[in-house]
N, C-alpha and C positions, 0 to 999 in steps of 0.2 A: 160367450168366446170357446173358440176353437180351442180342442183338448191342447192341455200345455202351454195355453196363453191365457193363463188367468191375469185378471187385477190384483196387483199388492195392494192391500188394505191395512197392512200391519207398519211398513215403515215411516219413519217420520219424514214429512212431506217439507217442512216448513226448512227453507235455505237452498231446496233442490233447483238451483240452476245454476248456469255459470253466467258471469259477467261481459258484459258488452258494451262498447261503446256506440256502434249503432249497430241496427237488424236494418238489414236491406232485404225487401219483401218485392220481389221479383212477380210483374202480373202476368202470368201464363196463359189465364183463361181457362185452365186444366184442373181437375180434381183430382189428379193423381200424377206420379212420378216415378221412374225407376228408384232403385234402391237409394243409388247416389245419384243425388241430381245432375251432378257434374258431368253423369254419364250418358247423359238425355242426347239422342244423336237425330233432332230434328232440324238439324241445320240452323238454328239459333236457339244460343244458350248463353244468357247471361252470366247465370249462377256460375257456370264453367269459368267465364273472363274474369270473374271479380274473383272465384276462389284462385285462380292462376296469380293473381296480383298480391292478394291479402292471405293466403292458406301457407301452411306450411310451408318453407324456402321460396316464397314469392316475394317481387320485388319491393313490396311496401309490408311483410309479414313483419308483426310489431307485438311482444309477448304483453305489453303494456297497452294497447289498443286492438281488442279484437273486434273484429268485423263479422258479425253473424249474417250467414247470407241464405235465405230460406224462399222456396219458390211460393207461391199463392194460386188459388184459382180466380181472384179479381180477373177482369178484364184490360186489356190495356187500352190505353185512349185511342184513337182515330186521328192519324194527322192528318193534317191539312192539307196534303198532297195524298192523295187515294195511292199512287204509287209507289210511295217512301216506305218502307218497311221498318216499323221502330217498335221498342218496346218500354213499357212505361214501370216506374219503380216508387214504391214510399220507403222513406228515410226514416227509423222510427229509435228513440224518443225524440229526435230532431223535429219529427211533424212534418215532413216536406214530402212533397208528389212531384217527381221527376216526370213529365208526361212523355216526352218524346227522346228518347235514346237511339237515333239512326243504326241500325245493324250492317250497315254498310264497308264499315270499317273500325278499327278498336279505338280510334281517335275520342269517340263519344265515351268509350269507356275508362280511357284515361283523363277525361274531363270530369267525370262522376267522383273517380277516386281521388284526383289532383284537390278537387273544388269543393269536394262535399265531406269526404271519407277520412282523409289523412288526419291526424289531430292537428288543432291550433297551435300546439305546445308541444314536446317532447317529454316523455316521463324524466326524472331526473339520472334514471339508469343509463340514458345516452348520451350523457355530459362529457362522456369521451370519447366521441366520434368526431370525425373531423368535421369541418364547417359545411364541409362540399355533402357528405353522407346525411348530417343534421337536416340542411335544407333540401334534400329529397325526400326524406320524409316528413315535411311537415306542409300542412296546407296552403294552396295559391287560391285565394278568393277570385281572381281574375278569370280563373278556369268555369268559376259559374255561370259567366254570361254567356259560354258556347253553349249551353243549354237552355233552350226557349220553354217558356211556360212555367216554370216551377211555380210551385204555390205551395201556400200555408195548408196544411190538413185540419180541416176542422170539423170533420166527422168523427163520432164514436167508431171504433174499428174492434172487433169481436173476429179473432184468428182462432181457429180451432185445427189441430192435428189431425189430419185426415189421409196420412201416408201410408195407404194399403199396401204399396210398391216395397215398404217399408218393414211395417210389421201391421197383420191384421187387428190386430184388436182397435189400433187408429182409423184404421181403412171401414171397420164395420160400427164404429161409436161417433166417428167425425161429422158423418151426413146426416145421421138422426140429429146430434146436437146443434148443426147449422140451421137444419128445418124449425129446431123448437127455438133457438134464439131470434130466428125471423119473426116467427107466429107470436113470439111474447113482446119483444121490442115493439110491434106493430100494435099489439093490444095496450100500449103505456104510451100511445100516441108518436113512436117515432114514424121518420118516413124512413124505412129499410129501401135501402138502392141499391139495385144488383147491375144497371148498366154502366158501361164505361165512364169515367170521370170527362166531363166536356170542357174545353179550353180552347178560350178564342184569342188567338195571341194579339188581338188587334187592342187587348185592353191591360198590355204589359203582364209581367209576369212574376208581381210578389205577392199580389191579392188572390183569396180564392175566388175562382170563375164561378158562376153562375150561384146554385144555391137552391132550396127550397121557399118558395114564394108563400105557400103556405103560413110559414113561420113555424114548422115542425122541427124538430131536432133530426139530423141525417145520421143514420148507422149503416154501416157495412159490415155484413158476415160473411168470412170467407174462409175456406180449407187452404191449412200451408203444409209444407214438407216439414220434416223431421226436424226437431227443436229437443229434444233426448227426453227420456222417461216414458218410454213405452209405455211400460209396466204401469204407469199412473192413469192410463186413458181413463175418461176422455181429458185431453190436455188443452187448456184452453187461455189465452193471452186476451186481456181487455185493454186497448189503450184510448186512453181519457184525454182528448185535445186540452192544449194551454186555451187557458181562458175561459173554460166551459163551466157553466153554472148547475149549480140545484135549482129546485124549485124555488121561487122567492127572490130569485138574482142574485143568491151569494154564490162567492167562489165556489167549485167543487173540490173537497178535500182531496181529489186524486186527479186534480187536471195535470193535465203533463206526464202522467204516469203509465207505466204498464205495468197490469196485474198478470201474475200468471196463477193459475188452478189448475189443480189435477184430481184425480178420479169424480171427474163430472159425470153426473147421469142426466137424461133427460128432466127427472122431477128435479133436479135444482135448478133449472134454469129462470125459473121464474125468481127464484127466491137472488139467485145472482144479479138480475136484472133491476129488480126493487131494492137489492143492499146498495151494491159496486156502483152502478151505472146511473140511477138514479139518486141514490142518497149519498152515494161516496163512502161507505165502509168496507172494509175487508172481511171474508166470511173465512174466520180462522181454521177452520178444520181441513180445508181444501186448497189453502193458502200456502203454495210452493216459492214464492218471493216476488219481488217486483225491481222496477227501475227506475230512477227519478229523471227528471230533466238534467241532473248534471252527473247522471251515469253512476250513482250511487244504488247498489244494493241495496234492496228493501226487504226486512226480516224483522217477524213478531220475537 
């Protein structure tokens, strides 16, 4: 590590995460970003659009319903019309994939916010709001139909902070861990996919399109932007999709959850793949916390 940027091996890791109702994973196809991802000036910044709505002072800002917006290295799906510029996003732990968010107007961002990200029911602290205000802050499922090709996520997702533009420690460790996870998952008979998710709109918009004809489990490993705790690099989140099974067909104990780890080194990756992804166990000494399908924070 660079001088003055040591890894913190002394502080307690357990519970060192912030709660969130949804984590929006923007597919940028890039491995690194500026320190503040909302300051990216490439002409297309979905993270900035969402932070404008859900960040402090935003139209849908709600301290009881935190929306975490991060960038990822995953590539966006290719739109059905090549001239249409769109961005893709994962919603976790809803385990939804939004393949096509057209970037020609703000309408698609509003549809994403109103149809998928706002709460279905407001926290009781909002009981004093006017009916109009309460209505503005709650989800409207009708907006979901404005975004075509939405799928259930059935792939294991391994997310590694590689945000070198924010902190050199993650910039150094992240790419190394990505290579290591891809290698070790492949050795455990996973199909490690790096290509964009293929979506055929002719088959409807509720089920996962495609899949591995070999019957292997699919995993995707990506770098992500800042999630807090750079001093604990490498930082890793493992999302296990709902309905996932361990060997023998039994339900995976962590299905539907996101498990956060810190201080992950390449030598730990094989064990994390075996214990957490294959067997469904949490590795205590690297565990930062987790989130389940009901948005409850998991601690040991």
